[in-house]
matplotlib code that plots the C-alpha trace (Angstrom):
import matplotlib.pyplot as plt

x = [-30.3, -26.9, -26.2, -22.9, -21.5, -19.1, -20.2, -20.7, -19.8, -20.8, -19.2, -20.8, -21.7, -20.5, -17.2, -16.4, -13.4, -11.8, -12.2, -10.8, -7.5, -7.2, -5.4, -3.0, 0.4, 1.8, 0.7, 0.7, -3.0, -4.2, -6.7, -8.7, -12.2, -13.8, -17.5, -18.0, -15.7, -16.6, -15.0, -15.3, -15.6, -15.5, -15.0, -18.7, -18.5, -15.8, -17.8, -21.0, -18.9, -17.6, -21.0, -22.3, -19.6, -20.6, -24.2, -23.4, -20.8, -18.0, -14.4, -12.9, -9.8, -8.3, -6.6, -4.8, -2.3, -2.3, 1.5, 1.6, 3.5, 1.3, -1.9, -2.7, -5.9, -7.5, -9.0, -11.5, -15.1, -14.2, -15.6, -12.7, -12.8, -10.8, -9.6, -8.7, -11.6, -10.3, -7.7, -7.1, -3.9, -4.2, -1.2, -1.0, 2.1, 2.2, 2.7, 4.5, 2.0, 0.1, -3.1, -3.2, -5.5, -4.0, -4.2, -2.2, 1.2, 4.6, 5.2, 2.0, 2.6, 6.2, 5.1, 2.7, 5.0, 7.8, 5.8, 6.0, 9.7, 9.0, 9.2, 8.2, 10.3, 7.8, 8.5, 11.4, 9.0, 6.8, 3.7, 3.3, 0.4, 1.1, -1.3, 0.3, 3.8, 3.3, 1.6, 4.6, 7.0, 8.0, 11.6, 11.5, 14.1, 17.3, 15.6, 19.2, 19.4, 16.1, 14.3, 11.4, 8.6, 6.0, 7.9, 6.6, 2.8, 1.4, -2.3, -4.6, -8.3, -9.2, -12.3, -12.4, -14.0, -16.9, -17.7, -16.6, -14.3, -11.8, -8.9, -5.7, -2.5, -0.2, -2.9, -6.0, -6.3, -2.4, -2.4, -3.9, -1.2, 1.4, 0.3, -0.2, 3.7, 4.6, 1.9, 1.3, -1.5, -2.0, -3.5, -6.9, -8.6, -8.8, -6.9, -8.7, -6.3, -2.7, -1.4, 2.4, 5.2, 6.9, 10.5, 12.2, 13.2, 17.0, 18.6, 21.5, 20.2, 23.4, 24.4, 27.5, 27.2, 29.8, 29.2, 31.6, 31.9, 30.9, 34.4, 34.9, 32.0, 34.0, 36.4, 33.4, 31.2, 33.9, 34.8, 31.1, 30.4, 33.3, 32.7, 29.0, 28.7, 31.1, 29.1, 27.2, 23.7, 22.4, 23.7, 21.6, 23.7, 22.5, 24.3, 22.4, 23.0, 21.0, 21.2, 21.1, 21.7, 25.4, 26.9, 27.9, 31.5, 31.8, 33.2, 31.1, 30.3, 26.7, 24.8, 24.4, 26.6, 27.2, 25.7, 26.9, 24.8, 25.2, 22.5, 22.9, 20.2, 22.3, 21.7, 24.9, 27.0, 30.1, 28.3, 27.2, 30.7, 32.2, 29.4, 30.1, 33.8, 34.2, 32.9, 36.2, 38.0, 36.9, 40.2, 38.9, 37.4, 39.8, 38.1, 34.6, 32.8, 30.9, 32.1, 29.8, 30.9, 28.8, 26.2, 23.1, 19.9, 16.4, 13.5, 12.0, 15.2, 15.7, 12.1, 12.7, 15.2, 12.8, 9.9, 12.3, 13.3, 9.8, 7.9, 4.1, 2.3, 5.1, 5.2, 7.1, 8.3, 10.1, 11.7, 14.3, 16.2, 17.9, 21.4, 24.0, 26.6, 30.2, 31.5, 33.0, 29.8, 27.5, 29.8, 29.5, 25.8, 24.9, 27.4, 25.2, 22.1, 23.7, 25.4, 23.0, 19.7, 17.2, 15.9, 17.2, 14.6, 15.3, 17.6, 19.2, 19.5, 21.9, 20.7, 23.0, 21.3, 24.5, 24.9, 21.4, 19.3, 17.4, 13.9, 11.0, 8.4, 6.3, 5.1, 8.1, 10.9, 13.2, 16.1, 19.7, 22.8, 22.1, 18.9, 18.8, 16.0, 15.6, 13.1, 12.5, 10.7, 9.3, 6.6, 5.8, 3.6, 5.6, 8.6, 6.8, 8.3, 11.7, 11.8, 10.2, 12.5, 15.6, 14.3, 13.4, 17.0, 18.6, 16.6, 17.5, 21.1, 20.9, 19.0, 22.2, 22.7, 19.2, 17.8, 14.2, 12.4, 10.9, 7.1, 6.9, 9.0, 7.6, 5.2, 4.4, 2.4, 5.6, 8.2, 7.4, 10.1, 10.3, 9.4, 8.8, 10.5, 8.9, 7.8, 6.1, 4.6, 3.1, 1.6, 0.3, -1.7, -3.0, -4.2, -5.8, -7.8, -8.9, -9.9, -10.9, -12.2, -14.3, -11.7, -13.5, -10.4, -8.2, -4.7, -1.5, -1.9, -0.2, -0.8, -2.9, -0.2, 2.4, 3.4, 3.9, 6.8, 9.3, 12.4, 11.4, 14.9, 16.0, 13.2, 11.9, 8.4, 6.0, 4.2, 2.3, -0.1, -3.5, -6.0]
y = [83.5, 84.7, 84.3, 84.0, 84.0, 81.3, 78.0, 77.3, 73.9, 72.8, 69.9, 66.8, 68.3, 66.5, 67.9, 69.3, 67.1, 68.1, 71.9, 71.1, 69.8, 69.7, 72.9, 72.1, 71.8, 69.6, 66.0, 65.8, 66.8, 68.4, 66.5, 69.7, 70.4, 73.7, 74.1, 75.4, 76.5, 79.3, 79.2, 83.1, 84.5, 88.2, 90.9, 90.9, 87.1, 87.8, 90.7, 88.4, 85.6, 87.5, 88.9, 85.2, 84.1, 86.9, 85.9, 82.2, 82.8, 81.2, 82.1, 82.9, 81.6, 82.4, 80.5, 82.2, 79.9, 76.7, 76.6, 77.0, 74.1, 73.8, 74.5, 77.5, 78.1, 74.8, 75.5, 73.4, 74.6, 77.7, 79.4, 78.9, 81.7, 80.2, 83.0, 80.9, 82.3, 85.9, 85.8, 89.0, 90.9, 94.4, 96.7, 100.4, 101.0, 104.8, 104.2, 100.8, 99.4, 96.1, 95.1, 91.4, 89.0, 87.0, 83.6, 84.7, 83.1, 84.8, 82.8, 83.9, 87.6, 87.4, 85.7, 88.5, 91.4, 90.0, 90.9, 94.5, 94.4, 94.4, 92.0, 91.7, 89.9, 87.0, 83.8, 81.8, 78.7, 80.0, 78.3, 80.2, 82.4, 86.1, 86.6, 84.5, 85.2, 89.1, 89.0, 87.1, 89.6, 88.1, 86.7, 87.1, 87.4, 89.5, 90.1, 90.9, 93.8, 95.0, 94.4, 92.4, 92.1, 93.4, 96.8, 97.2, 97.0, 100.5, 99.8, 97.0, 96.2, 94.7, 93.2, 93.9, 92.0, 94.3, 93.1, 96.3, 96.5, 99.4, 100.7, 100.9, 102.8, 105.4, 108.0, 105.9, 103.0, 103.0, 100.5, 97.9, 98.4, 98.4, 95.0, 93.6, 93.9, 91.0, 89.8, 86.7, 84.4, 86.7, 89.3, 90.5, 91.1, 89.5, 91.2, 90.9, 92.7, 94.1, 97.1, 96.4, 98.7, 96.7, 97.2, 97.0, 93.5, 93.5, 92.7, 90.6, 88.0, 86.0, 83.0, 81.2, 78.0, 75.8, 72.2, 70.9, 67.5, 67.8, 67.1, 70.8, 72.0, 73.8, 75.7, 76.7, 77.8, 79.8, 81.4, 82.2, 83.7, 86.2, 87.1, 87.5, 90.9, 92.3, 91.3, 93.8, 94.6, 93.0, 89.5, 86.9, 84.2, 80.7, 77.6, 74.4, 70.9, 68.5, 65.2, 66.4, 64.8, 65.2, 64.8, 61.2, 62.1, 63.4, 61.1, 61.3, 58.7, 59.7, 61.6, 65.3, 67.8, 71.6, 73.9, 77.5, 79.7, 83.3, 85.1, 88.6, 90.9, 93.1, 95.2, 94.4, 91.4, 93.3, 94.4, 90.7, 89.3, 91.8, 91.2, 87.4, 87.5, 87.1, 83.5, 82.6, 83.5, 80.6, 78.8, 75.5, 76.5, 74.2, 71.4, 72.0, 69.2, 71.7, 75.2, 77.5, 81.0, 84.1, 82.1, 83.8, 83.0, 84.2, 84.0, 81.2, 79.2, 79.7, 78.6, 75.2, 74.2, 75.6, 73.3, 70.4, 71.1, 71.5, 68.6, 68.4, 65.5, 65.1, 65.3, 68.2, 69.3, 72.7, 74.8, 77.7, 80.2, 83.6, 83.9, 86.6, 84.2, 84.0, 81.7, 79.2, 78.8, 78.7, 76.0, 73.8, 74.2, 73.7, 71.0, 68.1, 69.6, 69.7, 66.3, 64.0, 64.8, 62.1, 61.8, 62.2, 64.9, 66.9, 69.9, 72.5, 76.2, 78.9, 82.3, 85.5, 88.7, 90.8, 93.5, 94.0, 96.7, 99.2, 98.0, 100.5, 100.8, 97.6, 94.6, 92.6, 93.5, 90.4, 89.6, 88.6, 88.2, 84.6, 82.6, 78.9, 76.6, 72.8, 71.3, 67.6, 66.1, 62.4, 60.4, 57.5, 58.3, 55.6, 57.9, 60.8, 60.2, 59.7, 62.7, 64.9, 63.7, 64.6, 68.1, 68.6, 67.5, 69.8, 72.8, 72.0, 71.9, 75.4, 77.0, 78.5, 80.7, 81.4, 84.8, 83.7, 82.5, 83.6, 82.9, 81.5, 78.5, 77.7, 75.5, 77.3, 74.3, 72.2, 74.6, 78.4, 81.0, 84.8, 86.2, 90.0, 92.5, 93.0, 96.5, 95.4, 92.4, 94.8, 97.0, 94.2, 92.8, 96.3, 96.6, 93.3, 94.2, 97.4, 95.9, 92.5, 92.9, 89.9, 87.5, 86.9, 86.0, 83.0, 84.1, 82.0, 78.1, 76.9, 75.0, 76.8, 76.2, 77.9, 81.5, 83.4, 85.4, 84.1, 81.8, 79.3, 78.1, 81.4, 81.5, 84.7, 85.7, 87.7, 90.2, 91.6, 88.8, 90.3, 87.7]
z = [-76.3, -77.5, -81.1, -82.8, -86.4, -85.2, -83.5, -79.7, -78.6, -75.1, -73.4, -74.6, -78.1, -81.2, -82.2, -78.7, -78.2, -81.6, -80.6, -77.2, -78.2, -82.1, -82.3, -79.4, -81.1, -78.2, -78.5, -74.8, -74.6, -71.3, -69.1, -68.6, -70.0, -70.6, -70.2, -73.7, -76.7, -79.2, -82.6, -83.0, -86.5, -85.7, -82.9, -82.2, -81.4, -78.7, -77.1, -77.0, -75.6, -72.8, -72.0, -72.0, -69.6, -67.3, -67.5, -66.9, -64.2, -66.2, -66.5, -69.8, -71.5, -74.9, -77.8, -80.6, -82.3, -79.9, -79.5, -75.7, -74.5, -71.4, -73.4, -71.1, -73.1, -72.1, -68.5, -66.6, -66.7, -68.7, -71.8, -74.2, -77.0, -80.0, -82.3, -85.3, -87.3, -86.9, -89.6, -91.2, -92.6, -93.7, -94.5, -94.6, -96.8, -96.2, -92.4, -92.5, -90.1, -90.5, -88.7, -87.9, -86.2, -83.2, -85.1, -88.1, -87.8, -88.1, -91.3, -92.8, -92.0, -93.4, -96.6, -97.1, -96.2, -98.5, -101.5, -100.3, -99.4, -95.6, -92.6, -89.1, -86.5, -85.7, -84.0, -85.4, -85.8, -88.6, -87.3, -84.0, -83.8, -83.2, -80.2, -77.6, -79.2, -78.7, -75.4, -74.0, -75.4, -78.6, -78.8, -82.7, -85.3, -84.2, -80.8, -79.5, -82.1, -82.8, -79.6, -78.5, -81.0, -78.5, -78.7, -82.3, -81.1, -81.9, -81.2, -80.0, -80.1, -76.7, -75.4, -71.6, -68.8, -68.9, -72.4, -74.3, -77.3, -76.8, -78.7, -76.7, -77.7, -76.0, -75.5, -74.7, -72.4, -72.3, -69.4, -71.4, -74.2, -71.3, -70.0, -73.6, -74.0, -71.8, -69.5, -71.6, -70.5, -67.4, -69.6, -68.5, -71.8, -75.2, -78.0, -81.3, -83.5, -83.4, -85.3, -85.8, -87.0, -89.8, -91.2, -94.6, -95.5, -95.4, -98.7, -97.6, -95.1, -94.6, -92.4, -91.1, -89.5, -87.6, -86.5, -83.8, -82.0, -78.4, -77.3, -78.1, -76.2, -73.4, -75.8, -78.1, -75.5, -73.6, -76.8, -77.7, -74.3, -74.8, -78.5, -78.5, -76.9, -79.4, -82.5, -84.7, -83.6, -86.9, -85.9, -84.2, -82.6, -81.3, -80.1, -80.4, -79.0, -81.3, -83.3, -86.9, -90.3, -91.4, -94.9, -95.5, -96.0, -92.4, -89.7, -86.6, -84.0, -83.7, -81.0, -80.5, -82.0, -81.3, -84.0, -83.9, -86.1, -87.0, -88.9, -89.9, -91.2, -93.5, -96.6, -98.5, -98.9, -97.7, -94.6, -93.9, -94.5, -92.0, -89.4, -89.5, -89.6, -85.8, -86.2, -87.7, -84.4, -82.5, -81.2, -82.5, -85.9, -87.8, -86.0, -87.1, -88.8, -91.0, -91.8, -93.8, -94.0, -95.0, -97.2, -98.6, -96.8, -96.2, -93.7, -95.9, -95.7, -92.1, -91.5, -93.3, -90.3, -87.9, -89.1, -89.0, -85.5, -84.3, -85.9, -85.5, -83.9, -81.2, -77.6, -76.0, -72.6, -72.5, -69.9, -70.0, -67.9, -68.1, -66.6, -66.3, -64.9, -66.1, -68.7, -66.3, -64.3, -67.7, -69.3, -66.4, -65.8, -69.6, -70.5, -69.4, -71.1, -74.4, -74.3, -72.7, -74.7, -73.9, -77.5, -81.0, -81.6, -78.5, -78.5, -76.2, -77.2, -76.0, -77.3, -76.9, -75.9, -74.8, -74.8, -73.3, -74.4, -72.2, -72.2, -72.7, -69.9, -70.5, -68.7, -70.0, -67.6, -67.2, -69.6, -69.2, -71.2, -72.0, -72.6, -72.4, -73.3, -73.5, -75.9, -75.1, -78.1, -78.4, -79.8, -77.5, -74.4, -72.5, -72.6, -70.8, -67.3, -68.5, -70.7, -68.1, -65.4, -67.4, -68.1, -64.4, -63.5, -65.9, -64.7, -61.0, -61.9, -63.3, -60.4, -58.9, -62.0, -62.9, -62.9, -63.9, -67.0, -70.2, -70.3, -73.9, -73.1, -69.6, -67.8, -64.5, -63.3, -63.4, -62.4, -61.5, -61.4, -61.7, -65.1, -64.4, -62.1, -58.7, -59.6, -62.8, -61.2, -58.7, -61.3, -63.4, -60.4, -59.5, -63.2, -63.0, -60.1, -61.7, -65.2, -64.1, -60.5, -60.5, -62.0, -65.3, -67.3, -66.3, -65.3, -65.3, -65.1, -62.1, -58.9, -56.2, -53.6, -55.9, -55.6, -58.8, -60.1, -57.5, -57.8, -55.2, -54.5, -53.3, -50.5, -51.9, -50.8, -53.2, -51.3, -54.5, -55.2, -55.4, -56.2]

ax = plt.figure().add_subplot(projection="3d")
ax.plot(x, y, z, "-o")
ax.set_aspect("equal")
plt.show()
């Protein structure tokens, strides 16, 4: 009999249902039922669980933080290995490298690092676990300037399909490291720890925020499209369509507004002011309902708004796209998504990535000048169909300008699209056959009749599927 330091729940056991979906952030709980769930407490538990799954003929799925919108970890008849019990942070200050467990959140890590004058560009929502965040690439703080968070992975500990714990870096098992930088839920192993390069905490994190009535949507978005490639690499820039609380003295008819937020990770106030000055060049800046210029901020303050925008206990449907389209096409395609949000808690996000950085050789291989995501947020199950139908209609409208999607904000079972380049997809699938020839680990959650890593609306065929 296999023994564990953690607890193993078989379907039907007391506590099984809580372990199945209790850590799933989305209140739309999946109608899928693992054969068993292990609450692992150590790496040895993970190794033993993989070996048990091999003995029992079970596939394996993995949960780190539980923030996946589609709950990719919850798979029928699988052995679900929950990594919540692996929760360590260990900093090597001499090398500026921190070792973290997958279930550690970006918020927890940065609270710890701040005491040492350091930071890591984890997820903007502070409750997202680092495991899933990093495996999908990691669109962290100032991704536009600093790059993808997964680029900071130096070493990983991985339990393979053979039930062996190995160390992977640039010199040993390098293919496992390559795939861990972007394969997401299609990764063919279980990462039990990440060794991450951290960076000095900027001394003058500063923000400028402008809130415009939606009647100025076209003017603001055309201007933003043109100005964002010229911004300093220290500046993160987003535009958000949302219904937000406004000061009582502001006259506004209600409904969503357009928020333009520039955040610079500067080391001096003077540097910050200079980096944020271009936001004052918007042609309708004098019409802004709110105009905050170069105000001191911090990761902690920024996370307050992130928590407000991503409330717990709510139902979510989320989708996204990458686009390199011109301003005229982008503004037309996005206008409806920003102005007709189906609930007061929903929001639309435009995230500037231009000028694009040259990506290193890693699984993550698809990006574009602009990233768009729609987060539909509601509470009543009776609104499920209406909210999901709205989201599907918006994404169909955007297909003509869509390059593909980012895994972290996707649900491939609902809408598949390209998420890796063709050459990287081919290599990933070849590595899957090599490292997991029997298909022990569950891969991407999608319908069996769907082709993966293609944009279906283009008629593209994928000749690299090796299942």
